C-alpha positions as CSV (number, residue, x, y, z in Angstrom):
1,M,0.0,-0.1,0.0
2,I,3.1,2.1,-0.1
3,D,4.0,3.5,-3.4
4,K,7.5,2.6,-4.5
5,L,7.9,6.7,-5.4
6,A,7.1,7.5,-1.8
7,F,9.9,8.1,0.9
8,V,9.2,6.7,4.3
9,H,11.9,7.2,6.8
10,P,13.1,4.1,8.3
11,D,12.2,5.4,12.0
12,A,8.6,5.9,10.9
13,K,6.2,3.7,12.2
14,I,3.3,2.7,9.7
15,G,0.2,1.0,10.8
16,N,-1.9,-1.5,9.1
17,N,-3.8,-1.0,5.9
18,V,-2.0,2.5,5.5
19,T,-1.9,4.0,1.8
20,I,0.7,6.5,1.0
21,G,0.8,7.7,-2.6
22,P,3.7,8.5,-5.0
23,W,6.2,11.5,-4.1
24,S,4.8,11.6,-0.4
25,Y,7.6,12.3,2.2
26,I,7.0,10.5,5.8
27,G,9.8,11.9,8.0
28,A,11.6,10.5,11.1
29,G,9.5,10.4,14.4
30,V,6.2,10.0,12.4
31,E,3.5,7.4,13.6
32,I,0.6,6.9,11.3
33,G,-2.4,4.8,12.6
34,D,-4.2,2.0,11.0
35,D,-6.3,2.6,7.7
36,T,-5.1,6.1,7.3
37,W,-4.8,7.2,3.4
38,I,-2.3,9.7,2.2
39,S,-2.6,10.8,-1.4
40,S,0.4,11.8,-3.4
41,H,2.6,14.8,-2.7
42,V,2.0,14.9,0.9
43,V,4.7,15.9,3.5
44,V,4.3,14.5,7.2
45,K,7.1,15.5,9.4
46,G,7.9,14.6,13.2
47,P,7.5,14.0,15.8
48,S,4.0,13.7,15.1
49,V,1.5,11.1,15.8
50,I,-1.3,10.7,13.3
51,G,-4.3,8.5,14.4
52,K,-6.6,6.0,12.7
53,G,-8.5,6.5,9.4
54,N,-7.4,9.9,8.5
55,R,-7.4,11.0,4.9
56,I,-4.8,13.5,4.0
57,F,-5.0,14.8,0.5
58,Q,-2.3,16.2,-1.9
59,F,0.0,19.0,-1.1
60,A,-0.9,18.9,2.5
61,S,2.0,19.8,4.9
62,V,1.4,18.0,8.3
63,G,3.7,18.4,11.2
64,E,6.2,21.0,9.8
65,D,8.4,23.2,11.9
66,C,6.2,26.3,12.9
67,Q,6.6,29.9,11.6
68,D,7.4,31.5,15.0
69,L,10.5,33.2,15.0
70,K,11.4,32.0,18.5
71,Y,11.2,28.5,17.4
72,A,14.9,27.3,17.3
73,G,14.6,23.5,16.5
74,E,13.6,22.3,19.7
75,P,11.7,18.8,19.7
76,T,7.9,19.5,19.7
77,T,5.0,17.4,18.5
78,L,1.8,17.3,16.6
79,I,-0.9,14.7,17.8
80,M,-3.9,14.2,15.4
81,G,-6.9,11.9,16.4
82,D,-8.8,9.7,14.2
83,N,-11.0,9.9,11.1
84,N,-9.9,13.5,10.2
85,I,-10.1,14.7,6.6
86,V,-7.3,17.0,5.6
87,R,-7.9,18.7,2.2
88,E,-5.5,19.9,-0.5
89,S,-2.6,22.3,0.6
90,V,-3.6,22.3,4.4
91,T,-0.8,23.4,6.7
92,I,-0.7,22.1,10.1
93,H,2.4,23.0,12.4
94,R,3.8,21.5,15.6
95,G,4.2,23.2,18.9
96,T,6.7,25.4,20.5
97,V,8.4,25.1,23.8
98,Q,6.9,28.5,24.9
99,D,3.6,26.9,25.2
100,N,3.1,22.8,25.8
101,S,5.5,22.0,23.0
102,E,2.4,20.5,21.3
103,T,-0.3,20.9,18.8
104,R,-3.3,18.9,19.3
105,I,-6.0,17.9,16.7
106,G,-9.1,15.9,17.8
107,S,-11.1,13.6,15.7
108,N,-13.8,13.6,12.9
109,N,-12.7,17.0,11.6
110,L,-12.7,18.4,8.3
111,F,-10.2,20.9,7.2
112,M,-11.1,22.2,3.6
113,A,-8.4,23.5,1.1
114,Y,-5.8,25.8,2.2
115,V,-6.7,25.8,6.0
116,H,-4.0,26.8,8.3
117,I,-3.5,25.6,11.8
118,A,-0.6,27.3,13.4
119,H,1.7,26.1,16.3
120,D,0.4,25.3,19.7
121,C,-3.4,25.3,18.7
122,V,-5.8,22.9,20.2
123,V,-8.7,21.9,18.0
124,G,-11.5,19.8,19.4
125,D,-13.7,17.1,17.5
126,N,-16.2,17.5,14.7
127,V,-14.9,20.9,13.7
128,I,-15.3,22.1,10.2
129,M,-12.9,24.7,9.0
130,A,-13.8,26.0,5.6
131,N,-11.6,26.8,2.7
132,N,-8.7,29.3,3.6
133,A,-9.7,29.5,7.3
134,S,-6.7,30.2,9.4
135,I,-5.9,30.0,13.2
136,A,-2.8,31.7,14.6
137,G,-0.5,30.3,17.4
138,H,-2.1,29.2,20.7
139,V,-5.8,29.3,19.5
140,H,-8.1,26.8,21.2
141,V,-11.2,25.7,19.1
142,G,-13.9,23.7,20.9
143,N,-16.0,20.9,19.7
144,S,-18.5,21.0,16.8
145,V,-17.3,24.5,15.9
146,I,-17.7,25.7,12.1
147,L,-15.2,28.4,11.0
148,G,-16.5,29.9,7.6
149,G,-14.3,30.2,4.8
150,M,-11.5,33.1,4.9
151,T,-12.1,33.2,8.7
152,G,-9.0,34.6,10.5
153,V,-8.6,33.9,14.3
154,H,-5.9,35.9,16.3
155,Q,-3.4,34.2,18.5
156,F,-4.5,33.0,21.9
157,V,-8.3,33.4,21.2
158,H,-10.4,30.8,22.2
159,I,-13.6,29.6,20.5
160,G,-16.1,27.7,22.4
161,D,-18.2,24.5,21.5
162,H,-20.7,24.8,18.7
163,A,-19.7,28.4,17.8
164,F,-20.0,29.4,14.3
165,T,-18.2,32.2,12.4
166,A,-19.3,33.6,9.0
167,G,-17.0,33.6,6.0
168,S,-14.2,36.6,6.0
169,S,-14.8,37.0,9.6
170,T,-11.5,38.3,11.7
171,I,-11.7,37.0,15.5
172,F,-9.8,39.1,18.0
173,Q,-11.5,38.1,20.9
174,D,-12.9,34.7,22.4
175,V,-16.3,33.5,21.2
176,P,-18.4,31.8,23.8
177,P,-19.9,28.5,23.1
178,F,-23.2,28.5,20.8
179,V,-22.4,32.0,19.6
180,M,-22.6,32.9,15.7
181,A,-20.3,35.8,14.9
182,S,-19.2,37.8,11.7
183,G,-17.5,40.9,10.6
184,S,-14.0,42.4,11.0
185,P,-13.6,42.6,13.7
186,A,-16.1,40.1,14.5
187,I,-19.4,40.7,16.6
188,P,-21.9,38.4,17.8
189,R,-24.7,37.9,15.5
190,G,-27.0,35.7,17.2
191,L,-27.3,32.2,18.6
192,N,-26.4,29.1,16.7
193,A,-29.9,27.7,16.9
194,E,-29.9,25.7,13.8
195,G,-26.6,24.0,15.1
196,L,-28.3,23.1,18.3
197,K,-31.1,21.5,16.5
198,R,-29.2,19.6,14.1
199,R,-27.0,18.4,17.1
200,G,-30.2,16.9,19.0
201,F,-30.1,19.3,22.0
202,A,-33.1,19.1,24.0
203,K,-35.8,21.7,23.7
204,E,-35.3,22.8,27.4
205,T,-31.6,23.1,26.9
206,Q,-32.1,25.1,23.7
207,H,-34.4,27.4,25.8
208,A,-31.8,27.7,28.5
209,I,-29.0,28.6,26.0
210,R,-31.2,31.3,24.5
211,R,-31.8,32.8,27.7
212,A,-28.1,32.8,28.6
213,Y,-27.5,34.3,25.1
214,K,-29.9,37.1,25.8
215,A,-28.5,37.8,29.4
216,L,-25.0,38.2,27.6
217,Y,-26.0,40.1,24.6
218,R,-29.5,41.5,24.5
219,K,-30.3,43.0,28.1
220,N,-27.5,45.6,28.3
221,L,-26.0,43.8,31.3
222,T,-22.4,43.9,32.5
223,V,-20.7,40.5,32.1
224,E,-21.0,40.1,35.8
225,E,-24.6,40.7,35.9
226,A,-25.2,38.4,33.0
227,I,-23.4,35.8,34.7
228,A,-25.5,36.0,37.9
229,E,-28.7,35.7,35.8
230,M,-27.2,32.7,33.9
231,Q,-26.5,31.0,37.2
232,V,-30.3,30.4,37.7
233,D,-30.2,27.8,34.8
234,A,-26.6,26.7,35.4
235,E,-27.9,24.9,38.5
236,H,-29.7,22.6,36.2
237,D,-28.1,22.4,33.0
238,E,-24.4,21.7,32.5
239,H,-24.2,23.6,29.1
240,I,-24.9,27.0,30.9
241,Q,-22.4,26.4,33.5
242,K,-19.8,25.6,30.8
243,M,-20.8,28.8,29.0
244,I,-20.2,30.7,32.5
245,D,-16.9,28.8,33.0
246,F,-15.7,29.9,29.4
247,V,-16.6,33.8,30.0
248,Q,-15.1,33.7,33.4
249,G,-12.0,31.9,32.1
250,S,-11.4,34.4,29.1
251,S,-8.3,36.1,29.2
252,R,-8.7,38.2,26.1
253,G,-12.4,39.0,26.9
254,I,-15.4,37.8,24.8
255,I,-16.8,39.4,21.7
256,R,-19.7,41.7,22.7
């Protein structure tokens, strides 16, 4: 399943039923899990751990040295989960010692063509990053997030679970869970109500999240006042508590 025109370093560890196309390069310190498919002209460098069932398309660069000028060749890693789709010309860089020396990607994600994931990023599960979406260093993206095409996310920004950004958005501050954002700079545009329905959230939870959104964005309350109002639902719904925890833990401040 490894094309004779591919280069696989002797130190690389290749799982079962792995396909590697012609002119692809698999470097030292790379581990590739079972049932992964790698097209032609792909570069995977290490140390990197690629899980099972991933599909990596042509001209992708996975696990390359980062573009941070502070990086001086220290050993850092990329860890990717299972069943991700990495489309054409995607770039994913390893971490830096200034953070945790690690870039971490979850499972079941779709990274469309020309997506960039910079050093030290943490990306959850079931994320969709549309064409040309880019996240700078140290960005954290939660689960089931959708980043529209051409979205740009500033370094150190956190994006909460089930958030959504419109195409060509520029994100300078944290986006709380369930919030839709757009613009440059991005501002909140509403609740990701359609996403909640598609993902099977109970009606009671949807109503509670809607009340939380109104407290944060519609009632002209301070963040502290909004959190106090949200606490009523948080006692009965873990999703509201997660929203509160996200807002309280924001170091850059949330979009408002």
